[in-house]
C-alpha positions in Angstrom: 183.6 12.7 293.4 184.4 10.2 296.1 182.7 12.4 298.6 179.6 12.4 296.5 179.7 8.7 296.2 180.1 8.4 300.0 177.2 10.8 300.7 174.8 9.4 298.1 175.8 5.8 298.3 176.1 5.6 294.5 179.0 4.9 292.3 181.1 7.8 291.3 180.2 7.4 287.6 176.5 7.4 288.4 176.8 10.5 290.5 178.8 12.2 287.6 176.1 11.2 285.1 173.3 12.6 287.3 175.2 15.8 287.9 175.9 16.2 284.1 172.2 15.5 283.3 171.1 18.1 285.9 173.7 20.6 284.6 172.5 20.0 281.0 168.9 20.4 282.0 169.8 23.6 283.9 171.7 25.0 280.9 168.7 24.2 278.6 166.3 25.8 281.0 168.5 29.0 281.1 168.8 29.0 277.3 165.0 28.8 276.9 164.5 31.4 279.6 166.9 33.7 277.8 165.0 33.2 274.6 161.8 34.1 276.3 163.4 37.1 278.0 164.8 38.3 274.7 161.4 38.0 273.0 159.8 39.9 275.8 162.5 42.6 275.7 162.0 43.0 271.9 158.3 43.4 272.4 158.9 46.0 275.2 161.3 47.8 272.9 158.7 48.0 270.2 156.1 49.4 272.6 158.6 51.9 273.9 159.4 53.1 270.3 155.6 53.4 269.6 155.1 55.4 272.7 158.1 57.7 271.9 156.7 58.2 268.4 153.3 59.1 269.8 154.9 61.5 272.3 156.8 63.2 269.5 153.7 63.5 267.4 151.8 64.9 270.3 154.5 67.4 271.0 154.6 68.5 267.3 150.8 68.9 267.2 150.9 70.7 270.6 153.5 73.2 269.3 151.6 73.8 266.1 148.3 74.3 267.9 149.9 76.7 270.4 151.3 79.0 267.6 148.1 78.7 265.6 149.6 77.1 262.5 147.6 73.9 262.8 144.1 74.8 261.7 142.8 71.5 260.3 143.7 67.9 260.6 144.0 67.8 256.8 147.3 69.7 257.0 148.9 67.1 259.2 149.9 63.6 258.0 149.3 61.7 254.8 147.5 58.5 255.7 144.2 57.9 257.4 146.0 56.5 260.4 148.0 59.8 260.8 144.8 61.8 260.6 143.0 59.6 263.2 146.1 59.8 265.5 146.2 63.6 265.1 142.5 63.9 265.8 142.9 62.1 269.1 146.1 64.0 270.0 144.3 67.3 269.2 141.4 66.3 271.3 143.7 65.3 274.2 145.5 68.6 273.9 142.2 70.5 274.0 141.1 68.6 277.0 144.4 68.9 278.9 144.6 72.7 278.3 140.9 73.2 278.9 140.5 74.8 275.5 136.9 75.0 274.1 137.1 73.2 270.8 135.0 71.8 268.0 136.1 69.0 265.7 134.3 68.7 262.4 134.7 66.0 259.7 132.8 66.3 256.5 132.9 63.2 254.3 132.9 64.6 250.8 133.2 61.2 249.2 130.3 59.1 250.3 126.7 59.7 251.4 127.3 63.5 251.8 127.4 63.9 248.0 124.2 61.8 247.5 121.8 64.0 249.5 120.3 67.4 248.8 122.4 70.0 250.7 119.3 72.1 251.5 117.8 69.0 253.2 121.0 68.6 255.2 120.9 72.2 256.4 117.3 72.1 257.4 117.8 68.7 259.2 120.8 70.2 261.1 118.7 73.2 262.2 115.8 70.9 263.2 118.2 68.8 265.3 119.2 71.9 267.3 122.4 73.1 265.5 122.6 76.8 265.9 122.2 78.9 262.7 125.7 80.3 262.9 127.2 76.7 262.9 125.0 75.7 260.0 126.0 78.8 258.0 129.7 78.0 258.7 129.2 74.5 257.3 127.4 75.9 254.3 130.3 78.3 253.7 132.7 75.3 253.6 130.7 73.6 250.9 128.7 76.1 248.9 130.5 78.3 246.4 133.6 76.1 246.6 135.1 74.5 243.5 137.3 71.5 243.0 140.0 70.5 240.5 141.7 67.2 239.9 145.5 67.0 239.8 146.4 64.5 237.2 150.0 63.9 235.9 151.2 67.2 237.1 148.4 69.4 235.7 145.0 70.5 237.0 141.6 69.8 235.4 138.9 72.3 234.8 136.9 73.4 237.8 134.1 71.0 238.8 
């Protein structure tokens, strides 16, 4: 301490106080820096986990598409978010593997039920959809029946 006093021209106790204050400030800075680094690391770890999950989902969809067991997105996932993710993964797979593909989503719950289907088919043909595609869409809808599953049993056909 005496050397510090001789160099700085201050009393030993003043030099010690300044040094302790600087050390305390440095420790506080390092503590805050560590908190920020830990927060950033936890955010990065979450992102890595999300990416790993997406990669696993993509690999699973890729395998099922390769062996032909995945025919519709309705087979995969339970929530809307799962279906949207699977749609994008399927689209990416088709693009990456240069596979010609067609993705169709018919919304059976909203406006689709409120229009006359014959009007829909004629509109599709007028807009340039080929007849074969329109007949495939008709086949999905016409002649099909629905049942409700309530409390473990099915209702009559609708």
